[in-house]
N, C-alpha and C positions, 0 to 999 in steps of 0.2 A: 361638862370638864373632866378633867382626870382626877379621881379619886386619893385619898392618902389612907386607906386602911391594910392594914396588915395581910396578911394572906385568911391567917386564923380569922379577922375580924369579917373579912370580905364572904367566909363561908358561912361564916353562919347568922352574916345579915341577907344572905340569899332565900330567895322562897320561893314559894306555889303556890297561888292565890287555891282558897278552897272550892271553886269553880270548879279547877281541874281536875279536883278529885271525883267532883260531883258527875265530870264527863268518864273517867277511867280511874274506880278504886285503888285498880291497882297499881298504879304508876308510882315509878321509885324515880328520882334523878341521882346519880353519885356525881359527885364534884370536886373535881382537884384543881391546885393549882402549882404549877412546877416552876420552880424557881431554878436560875442560876445556868439555862440552856445556853449553850455556846454552840453557836450554828453553823461553826467551822470548826469545830473538831471530828476527826477522822473518823468516821465509823462506816463499815461494811454490813451494820445488824439490818438498816434500813433493807436492803437487798435481800438480803435473806428474808426477813417478813412478809416482802410483796409478793415473791417466789412461792413460799407457803399458804399466801391468802389467796393466791391466784386458782394454785392447784385445790384448797379448801372449795372453791366455788365451783370450779369444773365439778367438783365429784357430788358437791349437793344438787345442782342442775343436773347431773347425767339420771337420776330418778326421779325429780320433782320439780313443776313448774315452778319459777321464781315467784309467783304471787301466790303460790299455796306453802312456801316455806314458812316453818310455823309463826318465828318473830316478825318477817316480812308482813303474813296475813295478817297479824293483830297490829301492826300499824298503819296497815288498809281500811282495817274496821276503826281504828283511832279517827283516820282524816275524814272519814264518812260522816262521823259522829259531828263533826264540828263543819260541816259542808262542803271540804275540799273532796275533789274528784282524787281518787290515788291513780289511776290511770292517766292523768295529767301532771299531777305533781306527784311525784316519787320522794316518800320519805328519803332520808342519805342513803339509808343501810340498801335499801335496794335496788338504788342508782348504783352504788358502789359494787353490789354482787352483780348486776347485770353487766357490767364493764369488767369484772374483775374477772371472767371466764374468759374473756379475748385479751384481756392487759389493763391492767390498772395505770392508770396517768401517772407518773412521776413527778415529782414536783421541787423537792426539797426534802433531805433526810426529817427534817420533822412533821411535814407533813404526811410523809409516805408512810413513818410509823404511824402514825394514826388510823389512818386510812386502812392501813394492814390487819392494826389492830379491829378496829370496825367489823373487817369480812368476817377475820377469824373466830371473832366472838360472836357474831349475828348481833349486836347493838349498835343502833347509831350514835355518834360520836361527833362532837362537835368544837375543834378546838379556837381558841380565840386570844388575842393579844390583854393579859391581865390590866397592864396598866393605863391601855385606853379606854378603859370601863369608867361612864360616870357612875359611883355608887353599885351598889351590889347589883345582882342578875335577879329577876323577877318573872317566873311564868305566870300569864296570864292567859285572857280571855280578851282581844283589841277592841276597843271603843270603836277607831275605825279612821281617826285622823293621826293617829301615830304617824311618824315619820320613820322611813326606812331608807339607808340610801346604797343602791345597786349602781348594775353598770347596765348600760344599753347603747349598743351601736358603737360602743368604744369609747363613750360620755357616762359620767357621773350624773345618775337622775335619781329623783327621789318619789317612792312611791307609800303607796299609804294599805295597809290589810284592813282584810273585808272584815265587818262589825263582827265578833264573834268569833274571831277567829283566832285558832291558838298562838301567843307571842314569844318569846325570851326578848327583855327586854333592859333595858337602864334607866337612870334619871334624862338623858336626855333623847332616845327614840328604841325603836326594834334595833335586836341584834339579830337575831335569826325571826323569820316567816315560817307557818304554818309547821310551830313545833321544833321538829329537825331538818327544815324542804331547804331555805337558802340563807344562808349566813349576811350579815350587811358587811358592807366596804369600811365603814368606822372603824369597827373594832378588829380587823380582821387581823392575822398572822403573816407577817414580815421577815425580811431577812435579818432585821434588826430586834426581833422580838427575843428578849430574854426569859421573860418570866410569863409563862402561856395557863391561859385558864380553859379546860376541858368539862364537857358536859357528855355525861354518858345517860342516855335513856331507858327504861325499861319497862317493861309491860308483860303480864303472865303470857307464854308460860315461862317466861326466863325468872328463873328462881336467883334469890339474894344473893344465893353462895357465886351463883353464876356472873352476876352483875360485880361482885366485889373480884374475882380472878379475873375479868376483865380490865377493872383498874388496876390491879397487881401487875398485869401484864405491860398496861401500858404504859404505869410509872417504870418498871424497870428495865424495859427498852427506850425509856429517855434517858436514863441516867450512861446511859452512851454517848449523848450529848455535852460532856463536860465531867468533871471532877465534883463539881461543887453543885450539884444537884439535889435540890430538894423537892419532896412532895409533901402538901399538905390534902387532905382530903375529907368529903362529908357527903355523908348520902341522907336525901330527904324525903320522905314515904307519910302518906295518909297517918302511920302508927304513931 
């Protein structure tokens, strides 16, 4: 069921389970709630960001295989640590970087902006509808009976994560599987979203300053989607 928390209350109620820090003590999450989005607002900023992201990915991959890029390599190690096979279930950053070299998918300005920021700053980044959350977001390790709604063959189906899998969840169920691999349908962004929730995941070698810069870039870019846009943010880490 939808929550009635303010953005600040929501952000400070979000949590990371100690089991995650036992797995990766270097993990940090930058959380943003962005209010006042007008998806009908005219903006050309997304197009420019997409083009820059595609050029950046091509430059990176011209000298280094994708799985050896520092931030992608770190996430591959994290996936292996909880039993996932990164060559089969690629983290969102790797999946986008691979696609960016040949052209990123175009969805809408809201999604295009955060996909471009993810590639440009080499950070996994997920966006969801704030108003569809059932309480705050929690990063934890799955028991295995949690519900995850996704689509298969054009139909909505309920899956369950593997026991020990790293998941983002709320009071109803899983919102994102395998840390930052696949987001669910229930809290997905849509053309009706006016308040969005973003998660930026960081591992070393990403420094706090780089994570902060990625969040700033995302917030500033989203200001192009309406004059009433407001950004609230919080960083969570082991310290």
